[in-house]
C-alpha positions in Angstrom: 98.6 69.8 114.3 101.8 68.3 112.9 104.6 69.6 110.7 106.6 66.9 109.0 109.4 67.1 106.7 112.3 69.5 106.5 113.2 72.6 104.5 111.0 75.3 105.9 112.8 78.2 107.5 111.5 81.2 109.4 113.0 84.4 110.7 112.1 88.0 111.7 113.8 91.0 110.1 113.2 94.3 111.6 110.2 92.8 113.3 108.7 91.6 110.1 107.8 87.8 109.7 109.8 86.2 106.9 108.3 82.8 105.8 110.6 80.2 104.2 114.2 79.9 103.2 116.3 82.8 101.9 117.1 82.3 98.0 118.6 84.4 95.2 116.4 87.0 93.6 116.4 85.0 90.4 114.6 82.2 92.2 111.6 84.5 92.7 111.2 84.6 88.9 111.3 80.9 88.4 107.9 79.3 87.4 106.3 77.0 89.9 104.6 73.6 89.2 101.7 73.8 86.7 98.1 73.3 87.7 98.0 69.8 86.2 101.0 68.6 88.4 99.6 70.1 91.4 96.1 68.4 90.7 97.9 65.1 90.5 99.5 65.8 93.9 96.2 67.0 95.5 94.6 63.9 94.3 97.2 61.7 96.1 96.3 63.4 99.3 92.6 63.3 98.7 92.5 59.6 98.0 94.9 58.7 100.8 92.8 60.6 103.5 89.6 58.9 102.1 91.1 55.5 102.4 91.8 56.1 106.1 88.4 57.2 107.1 88.1 60.9 106.3 84.7 62.3 105.5 86.0 65.4 104.1 89.4 66.7 102.9 90.9 69.8 101.6 94.5 70.2 100.3 96.5 73.4 99.8 99.7 73.3 97.8 101.4 76.6 98.4 104.4 78.5 97.0 105.0 81.6 99.0 107.5 84.5 97.8 108.7 87.5 99.7 111.0 90.2 98.8 111.9 92.9 101.4 114.2 95.8 100.9 115.3 98.0 104.0 117.3 101.2 103.7 118.5 104.1 106.0 119.7 107.4 104.8 122.2 106.5 101.9 122.9 102.9 103.2 121.2 99.5 102.1 120.5 97.8 105.4 119.1 94.5 104.0 117.5 92.8 101.0 115.6 89.6 101.9 114.3 87.1 99.3 112.4 84.2 100.6 110.6 81.1 99.2 108.4 78.6 101.1 106.9 75.6 99.2 104.9 72.6 100.8 101.5 71.2 101.1 98.9 71.4 104.1 96.2 68.8 104.5 93.0 69.2 106.5 90.5 66.6 107.1 87.3 65.8 109.1 87.4 62.2 110.6 85.0 61.1 113.3 83.3 64.5 113.1 86.6 66.2 114.1 89.3 68.4 112.3 92.9 67.0 111.8 95.7 68.8 110.1 99.2 67.9 109.0 101.8 69.6 106.7 104.9 68.7 104.7 107.5 70.2 102.6 108.3 66.8 101.0 106.0 66.9 97.9 106.8 63.3 96.7 103.6 61.3 96.3 104.5 58.8 98.9 105.3 61.7 101.4 102.1 63.4 100.6 100.0 60.1 101.3 101.8 59.7 104.7 101.0 63.3 105.6 97.4 62.8 104.7 97.3 59.6 106.8 98.8 61.5 109.7 96.1 64.2 109.4 93.2 61.5 109.6 95.1 59.9 112.8 95.2 63.2 114.5 91.4 63.9 113.8 90.6 60.6 115.3 92.7 61.2 118.2 91.1 64.6 118.8 87.6 63.0 118.4 87.9 61.3 121.9 87.5 64.8 123.3 85.1 66.3 120.8 81.6 67.0 122.2 79.9 68.1 119.1 80.8 67.1 115.6 81.9 69.6 113.1 79.0 70.9 110.9 80.2 72.6 107.7 78.0 74.8 105.5 77.5 73.2 102.1 79.7 74.3 99.3 79.3 73.2 95.9 82.6 72.2 94.0 83.7 74.8 91.3 85.9 72.3 89.3 89.0 73.6 87.6 89.4 77.4 88.0 92.1 80.0 88.0 92.3 83.6 89.6 95.2 86.2 89.5 95.7 89.6 90.9 95.1 92.1 88.0 98.7 93.2 87.4 100.4 95.7 84.9 103.9 95.1 86.5 105.0 92.2 88.4 107.0 93.6 91.1 109.4 90.5 91.2 110.5 91.2 87.5 111.5 94.8 88.5 115.5 94.6 89.0 116.5 94.9 92.7 118.8 97.8 91.7 115.9 99.9 90.3 114.1 99.3 93.5 117.1 100.4 95.5 117.6 103.6 93.5 114.1 104.4 94.2 114.7 104.2 98.0 117.9 106.0 97.8 116.1 108.9 95.9 113.4 108.8 98.6 116.0 109.1 101.4 118.0 111.8 99.5 115.0 114.0 98.9 113.8 113.7 102.3 117.4 114.7 103.7 117.6 117.6 101.3 114.3 118.8 102.7 115.2 118.9 106.3 115.0 115.2 107.6 117.7 114.3 110.0 117.0 110.5 109.6 114.9 108.5 107.2 114.3 104.8 106.7 112.5 103.4 103.6 111.3 100.1 102.8 109.6 98.0 99.9 107.6 94.8 100.7 106.5 92.5 98.0 104.6 89.3 98.5 103.4 86.5 96.0 101.2 83.8 97.1 100.8 80.9 94.6 98.0 78.9 96.1 96.3 75.6 94.9 93.3 74.4 96.5 91.6 71.0 96.1 88.9 69.4 98.2 86.4 66.5 98.2 83.7 68.9 97.2 85.2 68.9 93.7 87.2 72.1 93.5 90.6 72.5 92.0 91.5 76.2 92.4 94.6 77.8 91.3 95.3 81.4 92.4 98.2 83.8 92.0 98.0 86.7 94.5 100.4 89.8 94.7 100.7 92.5 97.1 102.9 95.6 97.6 103.8 97.9 100.3 106.2 100.9 100.1 106.8 102.9 103.1 109.2 105.2 105.0 109.8 107.1 108.3 111.5 110.5 108.3 112.6 112.4 111.5 113.5 115.9 112.2 115.5 116.9 115.3 115.8 120.1 117.3 119.5 119.8 118.3 119.2 122.5 120.9 116.3 120.8 122.8 116.9 117.4 121.7 113.2 117.1 120.8 112.3 115.3 117.6 109.3 114.5 115.6 108.6 111.7 112.9 106.2 111.2 110.0 105.4 107.9 108.4 104.5 107.4 104.6 100.9 108.0 103.7 101.0 105.1 101.2 98.6 102.1 101.7 99.6 98.5 101.1 97.8 97.2 98.0 96.9 94.1 96.1 98.6 95.3 93.0 101.9 95.2 91.2 104.7 97.7 90.7 102.5 99.9 88.7 101.4 101.2 92.2 104.7 103.2 92.2 104.1 105.0 89.0 102.8 108.1 90.8 100.3 109.0 88.3 98.9 112.6 88.8 95.4 111.5 88.0 95.4 109.3 91.2 96.1 112.1 93.6 93.1 113.7 95.7 93.8 117.2 96.7 93.1 118.2 100.3 93.3 121.5 102.4 96.5 123.0 103.5 98.4 121.7 100.3 98.0 118.1 101.4 97.5 115.2 99.0 96.0 111.7 99.2 97.0 108.9 97.0 94.7 106.2 95.5 95.8 103.1 93.3 99.2 104.8 92.6 101.7 106.4 94.9 104.4 108.9 94.5 106.9 107.8 97.2 109.5 110.5 96.5 106.8 113.4 96.6 105.4 112.0 99.8 108.9 111.8 101.4 109.8 115.3 100.4 106.5 116.7 101.7 107.0 114.6 104.9 110.5 116.1 105.7 109.0 119.6 105.4 106.0 118.6 107.8 108.2 117.1 110.5 110.2 120.4 110.8 106.8 122.1 111.1 105.8 119.6 113.7 108.8 120.7 115.8 107.2 124.1 116.4 103.5 123.1 116.1 101.1 124.3 118.9 100.3 121.8 121.5 96.6 120.9 121.5 94.1 122.1 124.3 92.2 119.1 125.6 88.5 119.2 125.1 85.6 118.3 122.7 86.3 118.6 118.9 84.7 117.8 115.8 87.1 115.4 114.0 87.7 115.3 110.4 89.4 112.0 109.7 91.3 111.2 106.5 90.9 107.7 105.1 94.6 107.0 105.8 93.8 107.4 109.5 90.2 106.1 109.8 91.1 102.8 108.4 93.0 101.8 111.5 90.0 102.8 113.5 87.8 100.7 111.4 90.2 97.8 111.6 90.2 97.8 115.5 86.8 99.0 116.3 84.7 97.3 113.7 86.9 94.7 112.0 88.0 92.7 115.0 84.8 92.9 117.0 82.8 91.4 114.2 85.0 88.3 113.9 82.7 85.7 114.9 85.4 83.4 116.7 86.3 86.6 119.0 82.5 87.0 119.6 82.3 83.2 120.6 85.5 83.6 122.9 87.7 81.4 120.7 90.3 84.1 120.6 90.3 85.1 124.3 93.7 83.5 125.3 95.5 85.7 122.8 93.7 88.2 120.6 90.8 89.0 122.8 87.0 88.8 122.6 84.4 91.3 121.4 81.7 93.6 123.0 79.5 92.9 119.9 78.0 89.6 121.5 75.5 87.5 120.0 72.7 88.8 122.1 73.2 92.3 120.6 73.1 90.9 117.0 70.0 88.8 117.7 68.1 91.9 119.1 68.2 93.2 115.4 68.3 96.7 116.8 71.7 97.1 118.4 72.8 100.8 117.5 76.5 100.4 116.5 76.5 103.7 114.9 74.7 106.7 113.5 72.1 105.9 110.5 74.8 107.0 108.0 77.2 104.3 109.2 77.2 101.5 106.5 80.0 99.1 106.9 80.5 96.1 104.6 82.9 93.1 104.4 84.4 92.5 101.0 87.0 90.2 99.5 86.4 91.2 95.9 87.4 94.8 95.9 90.0 95.4 93.1 93.3 96.5 94.4 92.6 95.8 98.1 94.9 93.4 100.1 92.1 90.9 100.8 91.1 90.6 97.2 91.1 86.8 96.0 88.6 84.8 94.0 88.3 82.0 96.4 89.1 81.9 100.2 91.4 79.0 101.6 88.1 76.7 102.0 87.3 77.1 98.3 84.5 79.4 99.0 83.9 82.2 96.2 84.4 85.5 97.7 81.8 88.2 98.1 80.5 91.3 99.7 78.1 91.2 102.7 76.7 93.9 105.3 78.1 94.1 108.8 76.5 97.3 109.8 73.5 98.7 107.9 72.1 102.1 108.7 73.8 102.1 112.0 72.5 98.5 113.1 74.7 95.5 113.7 73.4 92.9 111.1 76.0 90.4 110.6 79.4 88.9 111.4 82.4 87.4 109.7 82.0 83.5 109.5 83.5 80.5 107.7 82.1 77.0 106.8 82.1 75.4 110.3 80.7 78.7 111.9 77.9 79.7 109.5 75.3 77.5 111.2 75.9 79.3 114.4 74.5 82.5 113.2 71.8 80.9 111.0 73.6 81.3 107.8 73.4 78.7 105.0 76.7 79.4 103.4 80.2 80.6 104.5 81.1 84.3 104.0 84.4 83.3 102.2 86.8 84.7 104.7 88.9 81.7 105.6 92.7 82.1 105.3 96.0 80.6 106.3 99.4 82.5 105.9 101.4 79.5 104.7 101.0 76.1 103.4 102.0 74.7 106.9 99.5 76.9 108.8 95.9 75.6 109.3 93.3 77.9 107.8 90.8 79.7 109.9 88.5 82.8 110.1 90.4 86.0 109.1 89.1 89.5 108.8 88.1 90.3 105.1 88.5 94.0 103.8 85.9 95.9 106.1 85.1 99.3 104.9 82.8 102.2 105.5 80.7 103.3 102.5 81.1 106.7 101.1 78.4 109.3 101.3 75.8 109.6 98.6 75.9 113.5 98.4 78.5 115.2 96.5 81.1 116.5 99.3 84.9 117.1 99.1 87.2 117.6 102.1 87.2 121.3 101.5 83.4 121.3 101.9 83.5 119.3 105.1 86.1 121.4 106.6 84.0 124.5 105.7 81.3 123.1 108.1 83.4 122.8 111.2 83.6 125.6 113.8 86.0 123.9 116.2 87.8 120.7 115.0 90.8 118.9 114.1 91.8 117.5 110.7 93.7 114.1 111.4 95.8 112.3 108.8 97.9 109.1 109.0 97.8 106.4 111.5 99.8 106.7 114.7 99.9 105.0 118.1 96.8 103.5 119.5 95.2 101.6 122.4 92.2 99.5 122.6 90.8 97.1 125.1 90.5 93.4 124.8 86.8 93.5 123.8 87.4 96.4 121.2 85.3 98.8 123.0 87.2 101.6 124.9 90.0 103.2 122.8 92.6 105.8 122.1 93.9 106.8 118.8 96.7 109.2 117.6 97.8 110.1 114.1 100.8 111.5 112.0 99.5 115.0 111.2 97.0 117.3 113.0 95.5 120.5 111.8 93.3 123.0 113.7 90.0 124.0 112.3 88.4 127.2 113.4 85.4 128.6 111.8 85.6 126.6 108.7 89.3 127.0 108.0 92.4 125.3 108.8 94.4 127.7 110.8 97.6 125.8 111.6 99.3 122.5 112.7 98.8 120.9 116.2 100.7 118.4 118.1 100.2 116.1 121.1 96.7 114.9 119.8 94.8 111.6 120.6 91.2 111.1 120.8 89.4 108.9 123.4 86.0 107.2 123.0 84.3 103.9 123.0 83.3 102.1 119.9 79.5 102.7 120.2 79.8 106.3 121.2 82.3 107.0 118.5 80.5 105.7 115.5 77.2 107.2 116.7 79.0 110.6 116.6 79.4 110.0 112.7 77.9 113.0 111.2 79.1 113.6 107.7 80.8 111.6 104.8 82.5 112.7 101.8 81.6 110.9 98.5 82.9 108.2 96.3 85.4 110.5 94.7 87.4 110.9 97.9 87.2 107.1 98.7 90.6 105.4 99.6 92.0 102.5 101.4 94.2 102.0 104.4 95.9 98.6 104.8 97.6 96.3 107.2 100.3 93.9 105.8 100.8 92.0 109.0 97.6 91.5 111.0 98.2 89.0 113.7 95.9 86.5 115.1 95.8 82.9 116.4 97.8 80.4 118.2 100.3 79.6 116.8 100.3 83.2 115.6 99.5 83.9 111.9 99.6 87.2 109.9 97.2 88.3 107.2 96.9 91.3 104.9 93.6 93.5 104.8 92.4 96.7 103.5 89.7 99.2 104.9 88.2 101.7 102.6 86.4 105.0 103.5 86.1 108.6 102.3 87.1 111.4 104.6 84.6 111.3 107.4 83.4 113.7 110.2 82.7 112.8 113.9 81.2 115.4 116.1 82.1 116.1 119.7 84.8 113.6 120.3 87.0 113.8 123.5 90.6 114.9 122.6 93.5 114.8 125.1 97.0 116.2 125.2 99.6 113.5 125.0 102.6 115.8 125.8 104.1 116.5 129.2 103.3 120.3 129.2 100.2 122.2 128.1 
């Protein structure tokens, strides 16, 4: 892999990766090159690679925009605007992959970059033991796709966004928070893909993530508690922050869930009250409990215990040096009867779900996106595979889940949205709680730990409520549950219906060497798991 040219910057802000060079906010509103201009540049690369012996070439011309806003109490800590623009060229020559990228988008520089990619492929072929085998993919011609938007977040003035964060912080402080930080993250990927298959695909992808953390402190003991936002990153525009009442889902104990819109001020106000309650919450008694898991919590468990172990490159050991492997090995899939979970566990991979982080029209290999089964009626039935992996599992086509986080990153298999289907019987959270004699209702994602094969794990959360004889009787603290993936999913006993279905999301899911990040959503309805082992994470019981 080679990066040529100059002009690409990179930095970390508050642990968040920023791609590109910092720019004025007005720059984010400037139009990029039109599709016709990008097609001409792509053809330069396709022709140059072919002339040097490439048997396959794909080209990604990318403009990546980011705006991140950070505040604490009544202070603005940072506003970051970043832009990255360039071209990445991937080829097959002598049966081997080669890749090169450049931020110099003059035709002569693009031609040189393509020639470099072919030279790298030919050099690598000396060590290749088996030629790359791509699943066939028919070219789609000239097509476009755009995230459905009502409000482009980059068109909303920075001052208006800061005013929102200041109100979030102010209301949290008024209601008992000692400290509060709040942030807004906006991403726009303007991606153009072309290949020797005959595809010229122009896509405009938008994502949004509002979040905060509030803390309360007991000044006498020095004890403190925190609660993070119950928002979810979304593949939407600024309309997500309209906070429409019709998008709220009622839950026991005065709690509320959000779907497709989010009232950040309301959530921060409630969070401040809840962290004060957490200071005096009863510590949990370890033992077996039935767990009622809110979608905002369960999404992380899905991500770690289903999403990652069904990535085919992990299964094959390709990620062992960094991201780990998988317990869901090929022999389990080949048996056609590996019991991943109970019969009501149906988990799908899907890159078409409107509003989700992973939603695009085509992946970074030009493959149309779709939905497919990973676990059906509790049985492991498939993995996540891209064009050069499909044949390994007997598939005739890619699943359409290839992704690169920037133009200068080589694309590879990344997790699509992975979601648990809702139940078919009409059931609310209230109904589910009524059926529990001894349990805990868990909301929000907290700390977690899982082994390198994604099998043995421990998960915490943000809020914990004790359930006795079908009623919530109060708040608990120091809760975490331990299990292994197969045992946990086989304890799945009840699902709420589609009316309760919501998504959790991860904006910065890391994988690969060099490391890349991707954005992915995980949907579910509130779900019950019976007889799960709960431990006390505090020092005293």
